KOLROLO-36037 format. One record per atom (N, C-alpha, C, O): x negated, y, z. Coordinates in pm, whole numbers, plus 50000, padded with zeros to 5 digits. Layout:
XYZ
...
//
This chain:
888087054224351
889197058524432
889967046024477
890417038124394
890097044224607
890837032724656
892057037424734
892047047924798
893087029524728
894327032624797
894547021924902
894527009924872
894767026125023
895017016725131
896427018725183
896827029825218
897157008025188
898517008225241
898566997925353
898246986225332
898967002125470
899096992925583
900566991125616
901367000525610
900896979025651
902286975925685
902646982625816
901956981125917
903736990125813
904206996825933
905066987226015
905616977525962
905176989926145
906016981026227
907466980926176
908006991326138
908066969426177
909456967226133
909676970725986
910786974525948
908626969425903
908756971925759
908736958525686
907856950325709
909706956525600
909736943825528
908806944425406
908326955025368
908576932925347
907606932125237
908086939525112
907256944625037
909376940025089
909896947024970
909616962024977
909176968024879
909856968025092
909606982425104
908106985325099
907686995725049
907296976025152
905836977625144
905376977324999
904556985524958
905906967924922
905566966824779
906016979324704
905276984524620
907216984124734
907756996124668
906877008224700
906577016224611
906477009524825
905647020824867
904267020124800
903717030324758
903717008024790
902417006224725
902487009824578
901627017124528
903507004824507
903607007624363
903827022524338
903327027924240
904587029124425
904807043524410
903487051124426
903207060424351
902667047124524
901377053624546
900437051524428
899687060524390
900457039624371
899627036524254
900017045424137
899157051024069
901307046824113
901777055024001
901427069724022
901017076523928
901587074624143
901297088624171
899807091724159
899437102924122
898957082024191
897527084524187
896987085024044
895947091224019
897677078623949
897237078723810
896277067623775
895747067323664
896047058423867
895117047323842
895627038523729
894867034523641
896907035423733
897507026623631
897417032923493
897107026123395
897687045823484
897627052923355
896217052423298
896027050023178
895207054723384
893827054223338
893437040323291
892737038723191
893877030223364
893537016423328
894147012623193
893487006323111
895387016623170
896037013623041
895357021122927
895207015822817
894947033422954
894267041522853
892967034722809
892637034622691
892247029122905
890987022222874
891257009122801
890567005822706
892277001822847
892556988722790
893016989522645
892596981522561
893886999122614
894476999922481
893847010822394
894497016122304
892587014122421
891887024322344
891707019822199
891337008322174
891967028722106
891757025521965
890567033421912
890377045121947
889797027021829
888647033721771
889107043021659
890057039821588
888447054421642
888817063421532
888477057121398
887467050221384
889327059421299
889097053621166
888007061421094
887837073421114
887287054221010
886217060620935
886807069420824
887977068220790
885987078220771
886437087620668
886907080020544
887927083520484
886157069620506
886507061620388
887857054620408
888667054020316
888087049320527
889327042220556
890517051820553
891577048320502
890327063920608
891407073920606
891737078020463
892907079720427
890707079420382
890897083320242
891687072520166
892607075520090
891287059920189
891977048720123
893447048020165
894327045620082
893707050220292
895077049820343
895917061020282
897087058920248
895337072820269
896057084120210
896377081520063
897477084620017
895427075819990
895657072619849
896757062019835
897627063119747
896717052119920
897737041519918
899117047319948
900107043519885
899177056420043
900457062620079
901027070519961
902217069719933
900177078019893
900607085519775
901117076219666
902117079019600
900397065019646
900777055219545
902167049519575
903007048419486
902387045819701
903677040219741
904797050519725
905917047019687
904487063019756
905477073719744
905917075419598
907107076919570
904947075119505
905267076319363
906097064519315
907067066219240
905717052519360
906447040519323
907897041019373
908827037219302
908067045719495
909397046819554
910247056919477
911427054519451
909647068119440
910377078419363
910827072919228
911947075719184
909957065119162
910327059219033
911527049819049
912467050218969
911477041419151
912587032119176
913867039719211
914957035519173
913747050619281
914917058719319
915537064919194
916767065619181
914697069519103
915197075518979
915887065418891
916847068718820
915407052918895
916017042318816
917317037018881
918077029618818
917537040819005
918747036619075
918637023219144
919647017319183
917437018319160
917237005319224
917137006619376
917296996819449
916857018919423
916767021519567
917607033819595
917577043519519
918347033419704
919187045119738
918417055719806
918967066119840
//
């Protein structure tokens, strides 16, 4: 999909740039490009399991410190 913007008579460069950027945003090209660029790979089952165990461990540790009055 290509977008063509031609300069209209008596149109300055700022309004041309503004019109172009508005057309790009409306077309969704920028959104698709960012989605591709910042794509994250799904985590493996083992990695998710390890993260969940670590989270539980930290939660227990935090609760112990809270009970001792070292953390508010």
